[in-house]
C-alpha positions, 0 to 999 in steps of 0.5 A: 500499499505505502508503495502505491502511494508513493508511486501515485505521489511521483506520477502527480508531482511528474504530471505537475511538472510536465503541465507547468513546464510548457507555459514557463517555456513560452514565456518570452524573455524581456531584453532592456536596451539602452539607459537614456540620460540627459546630462548624466542624469539617468531617465526612468525608462528604457530606450527600447524593451524586446519581448519575443519578436516585438521591439517596443521603443520608447517615445523619442523627442528630438533631443541631441546628446547634450539634451538640447533641442533644435530650434526648428520643427524640421531640426526637431523632426530629423533628430526625432527620426535620427534618435529613433534610428540609433535605438533601432541600430542598437537592437541590430535593426533599421527602419525597414523592421518598423511595423507601427509609430504613434506620433505626437505633434504640438501644433498639427499645422507642422503635419505635412512638415513632418511627413516630408521628413518622415517619408525619407527614412523608410526604404522603398516607401515601405511605411509602417501603420501610424496614428497621430494625435495632437498633444500639448505639453511634450517633454523638454518643450519638445514639438514632436514625439514619435514612438514605434514598435518594430519586428524583431524575430527572424528574417 
């Protein structure tokens, strides 16, 4: 009787491990990429986070390495896109891997000017899905912020 109980207990434990193992194996690892800072002060977010086949980029404003913003909207738009490109490159990706962008723009009258800059960054006119909205009070007084998602799986 004792032997039957021990075999049953061992089978129950093995069955429990077999049931739990797939969910642990399917859970994607989380990789944090980049530690943004301004003037040596670490900011409270990662430049991007990769989970499975998706890279989630933090919103980028047009700040330069020294934390300053270009004076013009066009200058900020180019710097935003260059900042996105730098984050993508640090993850081994490029603009061709971007699948979705969200654009936050301080003055919607600048929408056409942003589009003129934006389209130059995507190879062969293969644009990601995109949404946009007007936003007042962006970080550091920025005129524009862009957040993207990219495919980071096998090609």
